[in-house]
C-alpha positions in Angstrom: 63.6 -2.6 125.5 65.6 -5.7 126.4 66.1 -6.6 122.8 67.3 -3.1 122.0 69.7 -3.3 124.9 71.2 -6.6 123.6 71.7 -5.0 120.1 73.4 -2.0 121.6 75.6 -4.3 123.7 76.5 -6.4 120.6 77.4 -3.3 118.6 79.5 -1.9 121.5 81.4 -5.2 121.7 82.0 -5.3 118.0 83.2 -1.7 117.9 85.4 -2.3 120.9 87.3 -5.2 119.4 91.0 -4.7 118.7 92.6 -5.1 115.3 94.0 -8.4 116.5 90.4 -9.6 117.3 89.2 -8.7 113.8 92.3 -10.3 112.2 91.7 -13.5 114.1 88.0 -13.5 113.1 89.0 -12.7 109.5 91.4 -15.6 109.5 88.7 -18.0 110.6 86.3 -16.8 107.9 89.1 -17.0 105.3 90.0 -20.5 106.3 86.3 -21.5 106.0 86.1 -20.0 102.5 83.9 -17.1 103.6 86.0 -14.5 101.8 83.4 -11.7 101.9 83.1 -12.0 105.7 86.8 -12.3 106.1 87.3 -9.1 104.0 84.8 -7.3 106.3 86.7 -8.3 109.4 90.1 -7.4 107.9 88.8 -4.0 107.0 87.5 -3.4 110.5 90.9 -4.4 111.7 92.5 -1.8 109.5 90.2 0.9 110.8 91.5 0.1 114.3 95.2 -0.2 113.1 95.8 1.2 109.6 99.5 0.7 109.9 99.2 -3.1 110.2 101.0 -4.3 107.1 99.9 -7.9 107.7 96.3 -6.8 107.6 96.9 -5.0 104.3 98.2 -8.2 102.8 95.3 -10.2 104.1 92.7 -7.6 103.0 94.3 -7.7 99.5 94.1 -11.5 99.3 90.5 -11.5 100.5 89.6 -8.8 98.0 91.1 -10.9 95.2 88.9 -13.8 96.2 85.8 -11.6 96.1 86.7 -10.3 92.7 87.5 -6.8 94.0 90.7 -6.0 92.0 90.5 -2.3 92.7 90.6 -2.8 96.5 93.3 -5.4 96.1 95.5 -2.8 94.3 95.0 -0.3 97.1 95.9 -2.9 99.8 98.9 -4.4 98.1 100.3 -1.0 97.3 99.9 -0.1 101.0 101.7 -3.3 101.9 104.7 -2.5 99.7 104.9 1.1 101.0 104.5 0.2 104.7 106.9 -2.7 104.7 109.7 -2.7 102.2 110.7 -6.2 103.2 107.5 -7.4 101.7 107.7 -5.7 98.3 108.0 -9.0 96.4 104.8 -10.2 98.1 103.1 -6.9 97.3 104.2 -7.1 93.7 102.9 -10.7 93.4 99.5 -9.5 94.7 99.5 -6.6 92.3 100.2 -8.9 89.4 97.2 -11.1 90.4 95.1 -7.9 90.7 96.2 -6.9 87.2 95.3 -10.3 85.8 91.9 -10.1 87.4 91.3 -6.6 86.0 92.5 -7.7 82.6 90.0 -10.6 82.6 87.2 -8.2 83.6 88.3 -5.7 81.0 88.6 -3.1 83.7 91.2 -0.9 82.0 91.3 1.7 84.7 92.1 -0.8 87.5 94.6 -2.6 85.2 96.4 0.7 84.7 96.3 1.4 88.4 97.7 -2.1 89.2 100.5 -1.8 86.7 101.3 1.8 87.9 101.6 0.5 91.5 103.7 -2.4 90.4 106.2 -0.2 88.5 106.4 2.2 91.5 107.1 -0.6 94.0 109.2 -2.9 91.9 110.6 -0.9 88.9 113.0 -3.7 87.9 110.3 -6.4 87.8 109.5 -7.6 84.2 106.0 -6.3 83.1 105.4 -9.2 80.7 101.8 -9.1 79.4 101.1 -5.9 81.3 103.5 -3.8 79.4 100.7 -2.8 77.0 98.6 -1.5 80.0 101.7 0.5 81.2 102.2 1.9 77.8 98.5 2.9 77.5 98.8 4.7 80.9 101.9 6.5 79.8 100.2 7.7 76.6 97.2 8.8 78.6 99.4 10.9 80.8 101.2 12.3 77.8 104.5 11.0 79.1 106.3 10.4 75.8 109.6 9.5 77.6 108.0 6.7 79.6 106.1 5.5 76.5 109.4 5.4 74.6 110.9 3.1 77.2 107.8 0.9 77.3 107.2 0.6 73.6 109.8 -2.1 72.8 108.7 -4.2 75.8 105.1 -3.9 74.8 105.7 -4.8 71.2 108.0 -7.7 72.2 105.4 -9.2 74.5 102.3 -8.9 72.3 103.1 -11.8 69.9 100.7 -10.1 67.5 102.1 -8.0 64.7 98.7 -6.2 64.2 98.7 -5.2 67.9 102.3 -4.2 67.6 101.4 -1.8 64.7 98.7 -0.3 66.8 101.2 0.3 69.6 103.6 2.0 67.2 100.8 4.2 66.0 99.8 5.2 69.5 103.4 6.0 70.2 103.5 8.2 67.1 100.4 10.0 68.3 102.0 10.7 71.7 105.1 12.1 70.1 103.0 14.2 67.7 101.1 15.7 70.7 104.4 16.7 72.2 105.4 18.4 68.9 108.1 15.8 68.3 107.1 15.3 64.7 110.5 13.9 63.6 110.1 10.9 66.0 106.3 10.7 65.3 106.9 10.5 61.6 109.4 7.7 62.1 106.8 5.7 64.0 104.1 6.3 61.4 106.4 5.4 58.6 107.3 2.2 60.4 103.6 1.3 60.6 103.3 1.8 56.8 106.3 -0.3 56.1 105.2 -3.2 58.3 101.9 -3.5 56.4 100.0 -5.6 59.0 96.8 -3.6 59.6 95.1 -1.6 56.9 93.1 0.4 59.4 96.1 1.4 61.3 98.0 2.2 58.1 95.3 4.7 57.2 95.5 6.3 60.7 99.3 6.4 60.3 99.0 8.2 56.9 96.7 10.7 58.6 99.2 11.1 61.4 102.0 11.7 58.9 99.9 14.4 57.2 99.4 16.2 60.5 103.1 16.1 61.1 103.8 17.4 57.6 101.5 20.4 58.4 103.5 21.2 61.6 106.8 20.9 59.8 105.6 23.2 57.0 104.3 25.7 59.6 107.6 25.7 61.4 109.6 26.3 58.2 107.3 29.1 57.1 107.7 30.7 60.5 111.5 30.6 60.0 111.1 32.5 56.7 111.6 29.4 54.5 108.5 29.3 52.2 110.3 27.3 49.5 111.2 24.6 52.0 107.8 24.7 53.6 105.8 24.2 50.3 106.4 20.4 49.8 105.4 19.7 53.4 102.1 21.6 53.0 101.4 19.9 49.7 101.8 16.5 51.4 99.5 17.6 54.2 96.7 18.1 51.7 96.7 14.3 50.9 93.2 12.7 50.7 93.9 10.6 53.9 94.6 13.8 56.0 92.0 14.9 58.5 89.8 17.7 57.0 91.1 20.3 59.4 94.7 19.3 58.7 94.2 19.5 54.9 92.4 22.9 55.2 95.2 24.4 57.4 97.7 23.1 54.8 95.9 25.0 52.1 96.2 28.1 54.3 99.9 27.4 54.5 100.2 27.0 50.8 98.4 30.3 50.3 101.0 32.0 52.6 103.8 30.3 50.6 102.5 31.5 47.3 101.9 34.9 48.6 105.5 35.1 49.8 106.5 34.1 46.3 104.5 36.9 44.8 101.9 34.5 43.3 98.7 36.4 44.3 96.3 34.3 42.1 97.9 31.1 43.4 97.5 32.4 47.0 93.8 33.3 46.4 93.1 29.8 45.0 94.8 28.1 48.0 92.8 30.2 50.5 89.6 29.4 48.7 90.5 25.7 48.8 90.7 26.1 52.6 87.0 26.9 52.6 86.0 23.6 51.1 83.9 21.5 53.4 83.9 24.2 56.1 81.3 24.5 58.8 79.8 28.0 58.9 82.0 30.4 60.9 84.6 27.8 61.9 88.1 29.2 62.8 89.8 28.0 59.6 87.1 29.6 57.5 87.4 32.9 59.3 91.2 32.8 58.8 90.9 32.0 55.1 88.2 34.7 54.5 90.3 37.2 56.3 93.3 36.5 54.1 91.1 36.6 51.0 89.7 40.0 52.1 93.2 41.3 52.7 94.3 40.2 49.2 91.2 42.0 47.8 92.1 45.2 49.5 95.8 44.9 48.5 94.9 44.5 44.8 92.2 47.2 44.6 93.5 50.4 42.9 93.3 53.4 45.2 91.1 55.5 42.8 88.5 52.7 42.6 87.0 53.8 45.9 86.3 57.4 44.5 
């Protein structure tokens, strides 16, 4: 019973310590190089006083020493928010956290660190972390932010192959936002730079997808003649299968609008090539083929 009473007393004393007590103990452990113990004390101090900006800074520093980049991001962000006079210090800590995350290939924490850095110090040069910021913008589908970051990311890579990859990613983001004019410019730039064969193939596929969208838009505007070359380009060998098959549907619609029923039928049948049973494009093509059959069947043939 005596031993149990001592343990209870120790626990009670520990819980009753103030934030200042935990900070002082943390400072002692930190000075001795016992960063894990220092971190534990600083965290206990923050529980007692979560508004203590100094403890946020010390917790962030200890977290970096223990390799915990994610916690460091949380604490340095909190430092910058709670005390605007220490934003530069917080930004320095976030850069160190970003560097640690980058070395560990922890892409989620890297994106979080860069996001916090941009929020706290928007005018601070991103340097080697511009690529991470660009990746985050693309993931969020924020094409405007990606547009602003792209030149910085390309300029800081020092690697033309990586630069081409970034251009391609930007084109993809624009294509997702239906901004095919801008996306096509990015894809075309990749093809003209000729640094990465794999990315070039992806860019050609991206161009084909944009050609399909352009053709569909023109057809919807009642311009089948203008739409036809766009659909034709979208059937290129490098196009994704679903893009090519939808382009054949578009070409069938164009030829039907031009009164070329055999040509429309041939195009719709081409859309069935490589189809999985019952997929949506097949259903669409078969429906159009059936409609053509009904339209070309003489009325008295049903008697």
